[in-house]
C-alpha positions as CSV (number, residue, x, y, z in Angstrom):
1,X,-17.4,-26.6,-41.7
2,X,-13.9,-26.0,-40.5
3,X,-13.2,-26.9,-36.9
4,X,-11.8,-24.2,-34.7
5,X,-11.2,-23.4,-31.1
6,X,-14.2,-21.8,-29.2
7,X,-13.6,-18.2,-28.2
8,X,-15.6,-15.1,-27.0
9,X,-14.7,-11.5,-27.3
10,X,-14.4,-9.4,-24.1
11,X,-17.4,-7.4,-25.4
12,X,-19.5,-10.6,-25.8
13,X,-18.6,-11.7,-22.3
14,X,-19.5,-8.4,-20.8
15,X,-22.9,-8.4,-22.5
16,X,-23.6,-11.9,-21.2
17,X,-22.7,-10.8,-17.7
18,X,-21.2,-12.7,-14.8
19,X,-24.2,-15.0,-14.5
20,X,-24.2,-15.9,-18.2
21,X,-20.6,-17.1,-18.7
22,X,-20.7,-19.6,-21.7
23,X,-20.5,-23.3,-20.8
24,X,-17.4,-23.6,-23.0
25,X,-15.6,-21.3,-20.5
26,X,-16.7,-23.2,-17.4
27,X,-14.6,-26.3,-16.9
28,X,-17.2,-28.2,-14.9
29,X,-19.6,-28.1,-17.9
30,X,-17.6,-30.2,-20.4
31,X,-14.9,-32.7,-20.9
32,X,-11.4,-31.3,-20.1
33,X,-8.7,-30.9,-22.6
34,X,-5.3,-31.1,-20.8
35,X,-3.3,-28.2,-22.2
36,X,0.0,-27.3,-20.6
37,X,-1.8,-25.0,-18.1
38,X,-4.2,-27.6,-16.9
39,X,-1.4,-30.1,-16.5
40,X,0.3,-27.7,-14.2
41,X,-2.5,-27.1,-11.8
42,X,-4.4,-30.4,-12.1
43,X,-1.5,-32.7,-11.3
44,X,-0.4,-32.4,-7.7
45,X,3.0,-33.7,-8.8
46,X,3.5,-31.0,-11.5
47,X,5.0,-27.6,-11.3
48,X,4.1,-25.0,-8.7
49,X,2.3,-25.7,-5.4
50,X,-0.3,-28.3,-5.7
51,X,-2.0,-29.8,-2.6
52,X,0.9,-32.1,-1.8
53,X,3.7,-29.4,-1.8
54,X,1.4,-27.0,-0.1
55,X,0.6,-29.4,2.7
56,X,4.3,-29.6,3.5
57,X,4.7,-25.8,3.7
58,X,4.7,-26.2,7.5
59,X,8.4,-26.7,8.6
60,X,9.4,-30.2,9.8
61,X,6.0,-31.7,8.7
62,X,5.5,-34.9,6.8
63,X,2.7,-36.2,4.6
64,X,0.9,-39.5,4.5
65,X,-0.8,-40.0,1.1
66,X,-3.8,-42.3,1.4
67,X,-4.8,-43.3,-2.1
68,X,-4.8,-45.9,-4.9
69,X,-1.4,-46.4,-6.5
70,X,-2.3,-44.4,-9.6
71,X,-3.0,-41.3,-7.5
72,X,0.2,-41.7,-5.5
73,X,2.4,-42.3,-8.5
74,X,2.5,-38.7,-9.6
75,X,4.3,-37.7,-6.4
76,X,7.5,-39.3,-7.5
77,X,8.7,-36.1,-9.2
78,X,8.4,-34.1,-5.9
79,X,9.7,-36.8,-3.6
80,X,12.9,-36.9,-5.7
81,X,13.7,-33.3,-4.7
82,X,16.3,-33.1,-1.9
83,X,14.1,-30.8,0.3
84,X,11.3,-33.5,0.3
85,X,13.5,-36.5,1.3
86,X,11.7,-38.6,4.0
87,X,8.7,-36.3,3.9
88,X,6.3,-38.3,1.7
89,X,4.9,-41.6,2.9
90,X,2.2,-43.8,1.4
91,X,-0.8,-45.9,2.5
92,X,-2.0,-47.5,-0.7
93,X,-5.5,-48.7,-1.1
94,X,-6.6,-51.9,-2.8
95,X,-9.9,-52.9,-4.3
96,X,-11.3,-54.1,-0.9
97,X,-10.4,-50.7,0.7
98,X,-12.3,-49.0,-2.2
99,X,-15.4,-50.9,-1.4
100,X,-15.3,-51.2,2.4
101,X,-13.2,-48.3,3.6
102,X,-11.1,-50.5,5.8
103,X,-8.0,-48.4,5.0
104,X,-9.3,-45.8,7.4
105,X,-8.6,-48.0,10.4
106,X,-5.0,-48.3,9.2
107,X,-4.2,-44.6,9.2
108,X,-3.3,-44.1,12.9
109,X,-1.1,-47.2,12.8
110,X,0.6,-45.9,9.6
111,X,1.3,-42.5,11.3
112,X,2.8,-44.3,14.3
113,X,5.0,-46.3,12.0
114,X,6.2,-43.1,10.3
115,X,7.0,-41.5,13.7
116,X,9.0,-44.5,14.8
117,X,10.9,-44.6,11.5
118,X,12.0,-40.9,11.5
119,X,15.0,-39.9,13.5
120,X,13.2,-36.8,14.6
121,X,9.5,-36.5,15.5
122,X,7.6,-34.4,12.8
123,X,6.0,-31.2,13.8
124,X,2.8,-32.3,12.1
125,X,1.5,-35.1,9.9
126,X,-0.7,-34.0,6.9
127,X,-3.0,-36.7,5.6
128,X,-3.6,-36.3,1.9
129,X,-6.7,-38.1,0.7
130,X,-8.2,-38.2,-2.8
131,X,-11.5,-38.3,-4.6
132,X,-12.0,-41.9,-3.5
133,X,-12.6,-40.7,0.1
134,X,-14.8,-37.9,-1.1
135,X,-17.0,-40.5,-2.8
136,X,-16.9,-42.7,0.3
137,X,-18.0,-39.8,2.5
138,X,-15.0,-40.2,4.8
139,X,-15.3,-38.4,8.1
140,X,-11.8,-36.9,8.2
141,X,-12.4,-35.0,11.5
142,X,-12.9,-38.4,13.2
143,X,-9.8,-39.9,11.6
144,X,-7.7,-37.0,12.5
145,X,-8.9,-37.1,16.1
146,X,-8.1,-40.8,16.5
147,X,-4.7,-40.4,15.0
148,X,-3.8,-37.5,17.3
149,X,-4.9,-39.5,20.3
150,X,-2.9,-42.5,19.4
151,X,0.3,-40.8,18.2
152,X,0.5,-37.6,20.2
153,X,1.3,-35.5,17.2
154,X,-0.5,-32.8,15.3
155,X,-2.5,-34.2,12.3
156,X,-4.3,-32.3,9.7
157,X,-6.2,-33.3,6.5
158,X,-5.4,-32.2,2.9
159,X,-8.1,-32.9,0.4
160,X,-6.8,-33.7,-3.1
161,X,-10.3,-33.6,-4.5
162,X,-10.5,-32.6,-8.2
163,X,-14.3,-33.0,-7.7
164,X,-14.4,-29.8,-5.6
165,X,-12.4,-27.6,-7.9
166,X,-15.5,-25.7,-9.0
167,X,-17.0,-25.6,-5.5
168,X,-17.1,-23.1,-2.6
169,X,-13.9,-24.4,-1.1
170,X,-11.5,-25.9,-3.7
171,X,-8.5,-28.0,-2.6
172,X,-6.0,-25.1,-2.7
173,X,-8.4,-23.0,-0.5
174,X,-8.9,-25.8,1.9
175,X,-5.2,-26.7,2.3
176,X,-4.4,-23.1,3.3
177,X,-7.1,-23.2,5.9
178,X,-6.0,-26.6,7.2
179,X,-2.4,-25.5,7.6
180,X,-3.1,-22.4,9.6
181,X,-5.4,-24.3,12.1
182,X,-2.1,-25.4,13.6
183,X,-1.5,-21.8,14.9
184,X,-2.2,-21.2,18.6
185,X,-3.3,-18.0,20.4
186,X,-0.4,-15.9,21.7
187,X,0.0,-12.5,23.2
188,X,-0.4,-9.9,20.4
189,X,2.7,-8.1,19.4
190,X,1.7,-4.7,17.9
191,X,4.9,-4.7,15.8
192,X,4.2,-8.0,14.1
193,X,2.3,-8.8,10.9
194,X,1.7,-11.9,8.7
195,X,1.6,-12.1,5.0
196,X,-1.0,-14.7,3.9
197,X,-1.6,-16.1,0.4
198,X,1.4,-17.9,-1.0
199,X,3.4,-21.0,0.0
200,X,6.7,-19.6,-1.1
201,X,7.8,-16.2,0.2
202,X,7.7,-12.9,-1.7
203,X,10.8,-11.8,-3.6
204,X,13.2,-10.3,-1.1
205,X,13.3,-7.0,-3.0
206,X,9.5,-6.4,-2.7
207,X,8.9,-2.9,-1.4
208,X,6.3,-4.1,1.0
209,X,8.9,-5.2,3.5
210,X,10.6,-1.8,3.5
211,X,7.3,0.1,3.6
212,X,6.0,-1.9,6.6
213,X,9.3,-1.6,8.4
214,X,9.3,2.1,7.7
215,X,6.2,2.5,9.8
216,X,7.5,0.6,12.7
217,X,6.5,-3.0,12.0
218,X,9.5,-5.1,12.9
219,X,8.3,-8.7,12.4
220,X,6.9,-9.6,8.9
221,X,6.3,-13.3,8.8
222,X,5.1,-15.6,6.0
223,X,5.0,-19.3,5.9
224,X,7.4,-19.7,3.0
225,X,10.2,-18.0,5.0
226,X,9.6,-19.9,8.2
227,X,12.6,-22.1,8.8
228,X,11.5,-23.9,11.9
229,X,8.1,-24.9,13.4
230,X,8.6,-22.4,16.2
231,X,9.1,-19.7,13.5
232,X,5.8,-20.8,12.1
233,X,4.0,-20.7,15.5
234,X,5.3,-17.2,16.0
235,X,2.8,-16.1,13.4
236,X,0.2,-16.5,16.2
237,X,1.4,-13.3,17.8
238,X,0.6,-11.0,14.8
239,X,-1.3,-7.8,15.4
240,X,-3.0,-8.3,12.0
241,X,-2.7,-10.3,8.8
242,X,-2.4,-9.0,5.2
243,X,-4.2,-11.3,2.8
244,X,-2.4,-11.1,-0.6
245,X,-4.3,-13.8,-2.5
246,X,-8.0,-14.6,-2.6
247,X,-7.4,-18.3,-2.0
248,X,-6.2,-17.5,1.5
249,X,-9.3,-15.6,2.6
250,X,-10.9,-18.6,4.2
251,X,-7.8,-19.1,6.2
252,X,-7.7,-15.4,7.2
253,X,-11.3,-15.6,8.3
254,X,-10.6,-18.7,10.4
255,X,-7.6,-17.1,12.0
256,X,-9.7,-14.0,12.8
257,X,-12.4,-16.1,14.5
258,X,-10.1,-18.5,16.4
259,X,-7.2,-16.3,17.3
260,X,-8.7,-12.8,17.1
261,X,-6.2,-11.6,14.5
262,X,-8.0,-9.3,12.0
263,X,-7.0,-9.2,8.4
264,X,-6.9,-6.7,5.5
265,X,-7.0,-7.7,1.8
266,X,-4.2,-6.3,-0.3
267,X,-4.5,-7.8,-3.8
268,X,-1.6,-8.2,-6.2
269,X,-2.0,-5.7,-9.0
270,X,0.1,-4.8,-12.1
271,X,-1.6,-1.4,-12.6
272,X,0.7,1.0,-10.7
273,X,-2.1,3.4,-10.1
274,X,-4.1,0.7,-8.3
275,X,-1.0,-0.3,-6.3
276,X,-0.6,3.3,-5.2
277,X,-4.3,3.6,-4.2
278,X,-4.1,0.3,-2.3
279,X,-1.1,1.3,-0.3
280,X,-2.8,4.6,0.6
281,X,-5.9,2.7,1.7
282,X,-3.8,0.3,3.8
283,X,-2.0,3.2,5.4
284,X,-5.3,4.8,6.2
285,X,-6.6,1.6,7.7
286,X,-3.7,1.2,10.1
287,X,-3.2,4.9,10.8
288,X,0.1,5.5,8.9
289,X,1.3,7.0,5.7
290,X,3.6,5.0,3.3
291,X,6.3,6.7,1.4
292,X,6.1,4.8,-1.9
293,X,7.1,7.5,-4.4
294,X,10.5,5.9,-5.1
295,X,9.0,2.5,-6.0
296,X,6.2,4.1,-8.0
297,X,8.6,6.0,-10.2
298,X,10.8,3.0,-10.6
299,X,7.9,0.9,-11.9
300,X,6.7,3.7,-14.1
301,X,10.2,4.1,-15.6
302,X,10.3,0.3,-16.3
303,X,7.0,0.5,-18.3
304,X,8.2,3.6,-20.2
305,X,11.5,1.9,-21.1
306,X,9.6,-1.0,-22.8
307,X,7.2,1.4,-24.6
308,X,10.1,3.7,-25.9
309,X,12.2,0.7,-27.1
310,X,9.5,-1.5,-28.7
311,X,6.4,0.8,-29.3
312,X,2.8,-0.4,-29.2
313,X,3.3,-4.1,-28.4
314,X,0.5,-6.7,-28.7
315,X,0.4,-9.3,-25.9
316,X,-1.2,-12.7,-25.5
317,X,-1.7,-13.7,-21.9
318,X,-2.1,-17.1,-20.3
319,X,-3.1,-18.2,-16.8
320,X,0.1,-20.0,-15.9
321,X,1.6,-16.8,-14.6
322,X,2.0,-15.0,-11.3
323,X,-0.8,-12.6,-12.0
324,X,-4.5,-12.4,-12.4
325,X,-4.7,-12.7,-16.2
326,X,-7.6,-10.2,-16.6
327,X,-6.1,-7.6,-14.2
328,X,-2.8,-7.9,-16.0
329,X,-4.5,-7.4,-19.4
330,X,-6.2,-4.3,-18.2
331,X,-3.0,-2.9,-16.8
332,X,-1.1,-3.4,-20.0
333,X,-3.9,-1.8,-22.1
334,X,-3.9,1.2,-19.7
335,X,-0.1,1.5,-20.3
336,X,-0.8,1.8,-24.0
337,X,-0.2,-1.7,-25.2
338,X,-2.7,-4.2,-26.8
339,X,-3.9,-7.6,-25.8
340,X,-5.1,-9.9,-28.6
341,X,-6.0,-13.0,-26.6
342,X,-6.4,-14.3,-23.0
343,X,-6.2,-18.0,-22.3
344,X,-8.0,-18.2,-19.0
345,X,-11.6,-19.2,-17.9
346,X,-13.4,-16.1,-16.7
347,X,-15.2,-16.2,-13.3
348,X,-17.8,-13.9,-11.8
349,X,-15.0,-12.2,-9.7
350,X,-13.2,-11.3,-13.0
351,X,-16.0,-9.1,-14.1
352,X,-14.6,-6.1,-12.3
353,X,-11.9,-6.2,-14.9
354,X,-14.0,-7.5,-17.8
355,X,-16.3,-4.6,-17.7
356,X,-13.5,-2.1,-18.0
357,X,-11.7,-4.2,-20.6
358,X,-14.9,-4.1,-22.7
359,X,-14.6,-0.3,-22.8
360,X,-10.9,-0.2,-23.7
361,X,-10.4,-3.5,-25.7
362,X,-13.7,-5.1,-26.7
363,X,-12.1,-7.2,-29.5
364,X,-9.7,-9.1,-27.2
365,X,-10.6,-12.8,-27.4
366,X,-10.9,-15.2,-24.5
367,X,-10.2,-18.9,-24.7
368,X,-10.4,-21.7,-22.2
369,X,-7.3,-23.7,-21.6
370,X,-9.5,-26.7,-20.8
371,X,-12.1,-26.6,-23.6
372,X,-11.7,-29.6,-26.0
373,X,-11.9,-27.5,-29.1
374,X,-8.5,-26.0,-28.2
375,X,-7.2,-29.0,-30.0
376,X,-8.1,-27.1,-33.2
377,X,-6.4,-23.8,-32.1
378,X,-4.3,-22.6,-35.1
379,X,-0.8,-22.1,-33.7
380,X,0.5,-21.2,-37.2
381,X,-1.0,-17.7,-37.0
382,X,1.2,-15.3,-35.0
383,X,-1.2,-13.1,-33.0
384,X,1.1,-11.2,-30.7
385,X,4.5,-9.7,-30.3
386,X,5.2,-11.4,-27.0
387,X,3.3,-14.0,-24.9
388,X,3.1,-14.1,-21.1
389,X,2.7,-17.3,-19.2
390,X,3.9,-20.8,-20.0
391,X,0.6,-21.9,-21.6
392,X,0.6,-18.8,-23.8
393,X,3.9,-20.0,-25.3
394,X,2.2,-23.2,-26.5
395,X,-0.4,-21.2,-28.5
396,X,2.0,-18.6,-29.8
397,X,5.2,-20.6,-30.5
398,X,6.6,-18.0,-33.0
399,X,6.6,-15.2,-30.4
400,X,9.0,-14.6,-27.6
401,X,7.7,-15.7,-24.2
402,X,8.0,-14.6,-20.6
403,X,6.9,-17.3,-18.2
404,X,7.0,-15.2,-15.0
405,X,5.8,-18.1,-13.0
406,X,8.5,-18.9,-10.3
407,X,7.6,-20.2,-6.9
408,X,9.0,-17.0,-5.3
409,X,6.3,-14.5,-5.8
410,X,6.4,-10.9,-7.2
411,X,4.4,-8.3,-5.5
412,X,3.6,-4.6,-5.8
413,X,5.6,-2.0,-7.7
414,X,8.7,-4.2,-7.7
415,X,6.5,-7.0,-9.3
416,X,5.7,-4.6,-12.1
417,X,9.3,-3.6,-12.5
418,X,10.4,-7.3,-12.6
419,X,7.8,-8.2,-15.3
420,X,8.7,-5.2,-17.5
421,X,12.4,-6.0,-17.2
422,X,11.8,-9.6,-18.3
423,X,9.6,-8.4,-21.2
424,X,12.4,-6.0,-22.2
425,X,15.1,-8.6,-22.0
426,X,13.0,-11.2,-24.0
427,X,12.3,-8.8,-26.8
428,X,15.9,-7.5,-26.9
429,X,17.2,-11.0,-27.3
430,X,15.2,-11.7,-30.5
431,X,15.6,-8.3,-32.0
């Protein structure tokens, strides 16, 4: 019997339901195969914002990495970047530390040493701990409290726990919450709003800035565009928060409870009709009307240009992309394209898209980037006209690829326009 990569059709997944997702598509149920996608989000020293880079999103902050040498070693790539010079420090654990936990007593002293070494006192010290302390059951609240008392500086924990990736609060969810606990209550400014979700800012040409300013909101803040610690603290005056990404929802809830700043979810979509409805709903929620026709027509024209030039394209979509892979697949199919394969583990939350995909494209196949049988995926068979996402290029090497995975985030109609323009350019180049 020939060995082949495990896959399920969208129709099969829909029939199984969100409570019956096959174990092959649940990473916590099997050994992990490190494909390009998993290397990107598993390794904190790899591309994108892992826990380590995320923890330093606060301006003028530094990080103390408390770990065995093997866990600290993968930070070397980040620490070589000019913007992270003198921002990473290490407290390495030896075998005795692993057994007794004596390293915990050294943390306040290590932070004091860091402060004395730096020419300028940091705004905050983020303590990054690993699975070792998860297994030891370390009480980080106590450690943080002792460090703050000794060093008179803000200290916050960052958990680099791969063990919690499938849990209720994965590392990237927790680090967002941890960062925003630094904010303090300020007098509300009715003309201020925060954008929560990403560690880098949105693209400057995103229409959300112009739309919000068009209804009288003067201050639109996001952590990726804060240049100083005071800029960051100004986020505490917001009248409300807009939560752009689901991993920031815990943080948004926490800010609402602590500071009394309510939040509204406005998800990133690539279906222009969904974008239009969402802006209308947001406007209704805050008592305004957004004039988004210009941006809607611009995005629609970008889609039509690709269709007119290249016809009924077939896409393969990975997860290493600035998009929800299933929402993006559904949007492309609604535009009149086809999607042959998706390389992304489904979750219960994805079923809002999977149910609709099963009606429109039941034959689309779903693979897991982490399932060991992906070793047998046949890359010699071209299954798409163009692939989206870095991982998809690995599986479809003969097709042009659009990575669309920069730190600076696309959003809204302009996100659709940018993606379509990159697709157009990539196809034009190989024609």
